[in-house]
C-alpha positions in Angstrom: 87.3 77.1 85.3 89.1 79.9 87.2 92.8 79.6 87.1 95.0 78.8 90.0 97.9 81.1 90.7 99.9 79.0 92.9 102.4 76.4 92.0 100.0 73.5 93.1 96.4 72.8 94.0 96.3 72.9 98.0 92.7 72.2 98.2 91.7 69.8 95.1 88.9 67.7 95.7 88.3 68.7 99.2 84.7 69.0 100.3 84.6 72.6 102.1 81.5 74.3 103.9 82.0 78.0 104.2 79.2 79.9 106.2 78.6 83.6 106.0 78.7 83.8 102.1 76.2 86.6 101.3 77.6 89.8 99.9 79.8 90.0 96.8 82.9 91.8 97.9 83.1 90.5 101.3 85.2 87.9 102.9 83.0 84.9 102.4 82.8 85.4 98.9 86.4 85.9 98.5 86.8 82.6 100.4 84.7 80.7 98.4 86.2 82.1 95.2 89.6 81.1 96.2 88.8 77.6 97.3 86.8 77.2 94.0 90.4 78.2 92.2 92.0 75.5 94.3 89.3 73.1 93.0 87.6 72.5 96.2 84.0 71.3 96.2 81.9 73.8 97.8 79.0 74.4 100.1 78.1 77.8 100.7 75.6 79.1 103.2 73.9 82.4 104.5 70.5 83.4 106.1 69.2 84.9 103.1 68.2 82.6 100.4 68.6 85.1 97.3 71.9 86.4 98.3 73.6 83.0 98.7 72.0 81.5 95.6 73.3 84.7 93.6 76.6 84.1 95.1 76.6 80.2 94.0 75.6 81.3 90.3 78.5 83.6 90.2 80.8 80.8 91.2 79.4 78.3 88.9 79.6 80.8 86.1 83.4 80.3 86.5 83.3 76.5 86.7 83.0 76.0 90.4 81.3 73.2 91.9 79.1 74.6 94.5 75.7 74.0 96.3 74.1 76.9 98.1 72.2 76.0 101.5 70.1 78.8 102.9 70.0 78.4 106.7 69.6 79.9 110.2 72.8 78.7 111.6 71.7 79.9 115.2 69.2 77.1 115.0 70.0 73.3 115.4 67.7 72.7 112.4 69.6 74.9 110.4 73.2 73.6 111.4 71.8 70.0 110.6 70.4 71.0 107.3 73.6 72.4 106.2 75.7 69.4 107.1 73.2 66.8 105.8 72.8 68.7 102.3 76.7 68.5 102.0 76.6 65.1 102.7 73.9 64.2 100.1 76.0 66.2 97.5 79.5 65.1 98.2 79.6 62.2 100.6 81.9 63.7 103.2 83.0 66.9 104.7 86.8 67.9 104.8 86.6 71.4 105.8 84.3 73.9 107.8 85.0 77.4 107.8 82.7 79.4 110.7 82.8 82.6 109.3 78.9 83.7 109.9 78.6 86.5 112.3 80.2 89.8 112.9 79.7 93.1 114.8 76.0 94.3 114.6 75.6 95.7 118.1 77.7 98.9 118.9 77.1 101.2 121.9 77.6 101.8 125.5 77.8 98.5 127.4 75.4 99.6 130.1 72.7 100.4 127.4 73.0 97.1 125.6 69.6 95.4 125.8 69.1 91.6 126.7 67.8 91.2 123.3 70.8 92.6 121.7 73.2 90.7 123.8 71.4 87.4 123.0 71.5 88.3 119.3 75.3 88.8 119.2 76.1 85.8 121.1 74.0 83.6 119.0 75.1 85.0 115.6 78.8 84.6 116.8 79.1 81.8 119.3 76.1 79.7 119.1 76.4 79.3 115.2 79.8 78.1 115.4 79.1 75.9 118.1 76.0 74.2 116.3 77.9 73.9 113.1 80.9 72.7 114.7 78.8 70.0 116.5 77.0 69.1 113.4 80.0 68.4 111.3 82.2 66.6 114.0 80.7 63.1 114.1 81.2 63.1 110.1 84.9 64.1 110.6 85.6 61.8 113.5 84.2 58.9 111.4 86.1 59.8 108.6 89.1 60.1 110.8 90.0 63.5 109.5 89.0 67.2 109.2 89.8 70.9 109.4 87.7 73.4 111.2 88.5 77.1 110.9 86.8 79.7 113.2 87.0 83.6 113.0 88.1 85.2 116.3 89.2 88.5 116.5 92.9 90.2 116.2 94.6 89.5 119.6 91.6 88.0 121.3 89.8 89.4 124.3 93.0 91.5 125.2 92.4 93.7 122.4 88.6 94.0 123.0 87.6 97.8 122.0 85.1 99.6 124.0 81.3 99.9 122.6 80.9 96.2 121.7 80.7 94.3 124.6 78.5 91.2 123.3 80.7 90.9 120.2 83.8 90.9 122.5 82.2 88.2 124.9 81.3 86.1 122.0 84.5 86.2 120.1 86.3 85.2 123.6 84.0 82.2 123.7 84.8 81.2 120.1 88.5 81.3 121.3 87.6 79.0 124.1 85.4 76.6 121.8 88.3 76.6 119.3 90.7 75.3 121.9 88.3 73.1 123.7 87.4 71.0 120.4 91.2 71.2 119.4 92.2 69.2 122.5 89.2 66.9 121.9 90.0 66.4 118.2 93.6 65.4 118.6 93.1 61.8 118.8 90.5 61.6 116.0 92.3 63.4 113.3 90.5 66.9 113.4 92.3 69.8 113.5 90.6 73.0 114.8 92.2 76.5 114.7 91.0 80.2 114.2 92.4 83.5 112.9 91.8 87.0 114.4 91.5 89.3 111.4 92.4 92.9 111.9 90.4 95.8 109.9 89.8 94.1 106.4 89.9 96.0 103.3 86.4 95.6 101.9 84.2 98.0 100.1 81.7 98.3 102.9 84.5 98.8 105.5 86.3 101.6 103.5 82.8 103.3 102.8 81.9 103.3 106.6 85.1 104.0 108.1 86.8 105.9 105.5 90.5 105.4 106.8 93.5 107.6 106.0 96.2 106.2 103.7 98.5 105.8 106.5 96.0 104.0 108.8 95.0 101.6 105.6 98.9 100.9 105.0 99.6 100.3 108.7 96.5 99.0 110.5 94.6 97.0 107.8 94.7 93.9 106.0 93.8 92.9 102.5 91.4 90.4 101.4 94.2 88.2 99.8 96.1 88.1 103.4 93.0 86.5 105.1 92.4 84.2 102.2 95.9 82.9 102.4 96.0 82.5 106.0 92.5 80.5 105.9 93.7 78.1 103.0 96.9 77.8 105.2 95.0 76.4 108.0 92.7 74.2 106.2 94.9 72.6 103.9 97.6 69.8 104.6 100.3 72.3 104.9 99.2 73.0 108.6 98.8 69.4 109.6 100.0 69.2 113.3 98.7 72.6 114.3 95.6 72.7 116.2 94.2 75.1 119.0 95.9 78.0 117.2 94.3 81.4 117.2 96.4 83.2 114.4 96.5 86.9 114.4 96.1 88.4 110.9 96.4 92.0 111.4 98.1 95.4 110.3 101.6 96.6 111.7 99.7 99.1 113.8 97.6 96.8 116.1 
């Protein structure tokens, strides 16, 4: 089994769903690997069967307990399948990390097609809603649960140009986070989000080619994202709900 580098296991025996686990070297797989090192029991999901199954095999090779659920999480059927297969495998759901989504439509706002608008909102906001709604009654019945969503650094105030649909979707994720957090207070469910800055991943480095100064000042490491996520889904964050934690470089 992979070695935990902390002094204690923060997620031992916790059942965690992580969506958006597709490519190695990206945030989803880094989170899944870190959760496994904490001895969490995992369900990972992405739209592509080949990719999510490959990631599961890599995790099992180092001793992780994990199931892979290929699913289109923009559909009610996909979200329901994800939750039900997790329940069948483990009997409960302690943690849900809504990572699936991302920026895919970049260009002038007045040239954005309706299809592009719908795709970006569905991919980021609708999927987060459907997965949260599917897991909610299970967590409510348990009397406990942690849900962690992905916003953007600084929220809507930092929305950049040329990404209208993505910015609107993430503003919706912020509202969803705070609304579910208020509804979860009396039933033991904590709902928070992190707003990541530019993350040091291989694909981001290759596509954006940052200078060494920008990398140092404006970018965040995968380890910083992982630690923020683990904090917000572990008992250490009990009592914190409705927060949108910016995890960003010094220059943002």
